[in-house]
N, C-alpha and C positions, 0 to 999 in steps of 0.2 A: 345849887347856887343860891347865893345868897339874896334875900329880897332887896328889890331896889338897884340890883346890878344888871346891867345889860349883857346879853348874850351874844358872843362875838360870832359873827355869821361866819360860817365855813364856806371855803370856796369850793367851786362844782369840781369833782373829778371825772374822770372818763365814765365811772359806773353812774354818777348821778346823771352826766349826759346822756347816756342810754336811756333812764327813766324819764328823763325830760323829753326826748324823742317820741318813745311809747306812750306817754301822756299827752302829748299833742296828736298823735295819730289816733289814739282811741278816741280823743275830744273832736277830732273831724270826723272818723266814722259815723260817732254817735251824732253828731248835726246833721251829717248828710243823710243818715238812716232815718232820722226823725223828719226831715223836710221831703224826702222820697216818701215816706209812709203818709204823710199828712197831705201832700199835694198830688201825688198819682193812685187813681183806683186800683183795688185789686181786681185780679180777674181770676184767680183761682183760689181754693182753700187747700189747706194743709190736708196731707192724705192719712195721716194718723196722730192720735192723742199723743204718743210718745214725740214726735216731733214737734207739736206744739208746747209740749212741757221743756223740751230741749230749748226752744227758742226764748221761753219766759224763762229760764235758768239762765240762759247767757245774758238777756236783758238786765237781770238781777245783778249778775256778776259785772257787767258792765258799771252800773252804778257803784257797787262796791270798790272796784279796780279805780274809778275817777276819785273817789274819795280818799282810797289808800296812797296812791300816788302822788295826789296833791298835798296831802299830809307830811309825806315826806320830801317833797319838794320847796314848799313853802319857807321852810327855816333856811335853804341855802341861795334862796334867790336875794339879789338885791333891791332896794326899796324901788327903784325903776323897772326891773323886771317883774316885780311882784304885781302890778297893776296888770299885765298882759296875762299872768298865769292865773290871776284871780278871775279876771274877766272870762277868759277861756274856760275854767273852771265852771262857773254859774251858768254860761250858757249851755255847755254841755252837760252839765246836771239838770238844768230845766228842760233839756232836749230829752234826757233818759227819761227821766220823770213822765214827759208828755208821752213817750213811745209805751210805757205801762199804763198811763191812762187810757190810750187809745186801745190797747189790749183789753182790758178790764171794762171799757165804758159799754160795749154793745156785744152781741151774740155775734155779729159779723168781724167785730174787731178782735174778739176771741180766737176765731179760725184763721183770720189773714193776717191781723197785726197792722192793718191801714185804717184810715177814718172812714173810707167807702169802700164797698164793694159793688163790682157790676158783672153779672153773669157776660162773659164774652160771647 
């Protein structure tokens, strides 16, 4: 593409619609998971180190997935829909980074993934 020329936005096809649905589903799950882990105290710890490692791997994969999906969707959205897409992306990205911060901030957070741990 030549400098100074505007890229023509391609319309969304059914494949992109599926990616958009996946993006919004992943964003919603991430935001709700963050709120749950932030507001609700944990009552039990993970039983094995493997479970903790798999949860961390899934949390990191969520961050990578959000960024990948956003980068593929953004060029195909029109200007009015880009605002919703971008706002959803940033809220979900902050939530997913917040999940990782809760995980790595304390030893209780390491084992539970929650902000607070209460023995029940």
